N, C-alpha and C positions, 0 to 999 in steps of 0.2 A: 828062722829067727830067731832065737830066744826071749821067752816072753820074763819081761824085767821091769819095774817101774821105774828104775833111774832114770834121771832125765840128764841128755848131754845138755849143756851149754857152750854154746863156740860163741867165741871171744872176737869180734871183729870191729871193734871200735875205737882204733888205732890208726893214725897219721901214714901208718906204712913208709916211713920218710926215708927209710935208708932203700927201699924197695924200689921206691918212686913211682909206686901203682897200687891200687888196693889188692892188698894180698889174695881175698877171697874169690878176688874175678880173675886172677891169673887163670889160663886154659889149661886145662887137665882131662886127660882120656876124654876128650871130645865134648867137654863140659868145663863147667867154672869149677875151682879147687873148692870152694864152699858148699859144692853140691856132690864134690866127690866125698867130703870128709860127712857128709849127711849120710849118703849112700852106705860107706861103710860104718856106720853105726849098726851095733847089733840091738838095738833097744827102739821102741817106739815113737819117743819123744824127744824134740830139738826146739832149744831154745837159742836164739843169735841175738848177741849183743851189739846194738851198730853204735855209730858215731861219726866220728870225722868221715868223709865220703860216702853218709848213708844215700844221700841222692843218687851217685852213682851205682849204686848196687841196686837201686829201685828201677833205674832206668836198665840195666841190663837182666834184672828178673824181677820183673813188673809184679808179681804175685809177692814179694817179698812184703812190699807196700800193703796189699791185703792182710798180710798174715799180721799186721800190730794190732788190729781191731778182732780177730777172730784166728783160731788154729786152722792153717792150710794143710789139706793132703798133700804129701809131693812123695810118691814111691812107697806106699804104705805108712808111711812118718806124719806124725802129728805135728807140724811147724808154727812155731809161735816168733817174733819179732820184738825186741824189744828197742826203743832208740833213746840213748844216752842223750841228754842236751847237753850236760857238762863233760866232755871226754877229754878237755883238759887238765880235767883232774886226775886222767892218768886210768891204768888198767883196774883198779879198783874201782872205781867209780862206775864203770861196765859192769861188772862183776857184782857190785851193790844192787844196780838199776835191774839187771836183770832177777836176781833175787828178791826184790821188795815186790814185783809182780806175780812171783810164784805165793810171796806170800798175801798177797790181795786178793788172791787165788782161794787160800786158805789148803796150799798144796804142803805136803809134808814127804814128800817123795826124796831122796837121795838125790845128789848130783854129781856130774863127772864136768869138771871145769877144764876146756882144752880153749889154749890160745889158736887163732887161725894157723899161725907159723909153725905149728907141731901138729906131723901127721898122725892123725888117729892110729891108734895102735892095731894089731890084727886082732882078729877076732877070737883068738883063744886067749889071749892077751886082757882084751875088755873083760871077757867073763871070768877071767880070774880076779881081775879089780872088782867087779861089780858085784860078787857074792862074797867080796871078805866082809866082816860085821865089825870091823873096826868104825871109832868116831871118824878116823881120818885114813884116808889109804892112799900112800904115794906108791907109784910105780918106779922101779929100779933097775938101771940095766947095768951091768958089771960095776954094782956097787955106786953108781950117779944116778940121781933122784930126777924124775922129770914130768912130764903131763901126758894124761888130764889125771888131775889128783880128782879123789872120791870124797865129800863132804855128806856124814847126813845131815837131817833137817836140825839136830839137836845142836850141830855146832855152826851151818851155815844160817840159823837166825839170829845168833847173837851178832853175826857181821852188819845186820843190819842197825845196829844201837849205836857204829863207829861213826865218827863224825869225820868225814871228807879231809878236813885241814888237817886233822891228826896225824902227825909222822909215823906215828905206828898204823895205820890204816891201811895195811898191805895184808895181803893172805898170807904169806910168807909169813912175816912178821905173829900174825896172830896163831899160826898153826906152833910156831916154835914155843909160844908162852902156854900153848898146851902139854900137859904131863904126858912123857913119854909112854906111856902105858895106854894113852888114848890112840896111838898112833900105829898101825902097820905101815913097815918098808914091804912090797908085794914084788919081786923077782919078777920081770918081764924077759921073757925071750924075742923081742924086738926092739932095735937098736932107735926105731921110729921116735920112742919116748924122750928121747935125750937131743933130738935135732932142733934146730933154730932157723928157721926158712926169712932168713932177715935181709939178705939181698939178691939179687940177679944173680950173682955168682954161686950162692948157698941154694936157689932154685933150680938153676942148671945142674950142676952135680945131683942135685936129687933127682930131677927128669931121665937123667943119664944114668943113673944106679940101677 
């Protein structure tokens, strides 16, 4: 495991309406999908943003509830959970909720933002992305942008000042507002970064691949 201080943030606060089931609790490799994502991370710290369906997550994986109060160790990694009380404001509200906890803890770590429905890229790709030194680093595959996006604290702390009712309170919009010289497009040899596992068919195709 490569020692790096980058924190993986997994966003699992949505309704999963098209999947019809909390995506992070789908069965994968004899465990839950969200745990597979954690296990595949090359770093040591993971923060999970929950919102809708948080009770189902706590019922399925009880230690996630404990991780609301303090970091919990899971397979050599420190896990924290942030509970978004207003998930109806959308994905950005979950991002902001997790980042606000990091800020309260006076953390200045770089972060990787990963929606639960995007498989975490392979270790070699993670390493390439983590050690890119730009303000914002976006992985690409065949010239298509994907996830996770890497943000330094200099950028993500600015996101905390945004009002959720503002139409520009979206991560993609805020990135587009930055100077192109502050953004790296990092070519990754892993098609996972452009997948979106939104429906049962998407999931089955992924499992069968």
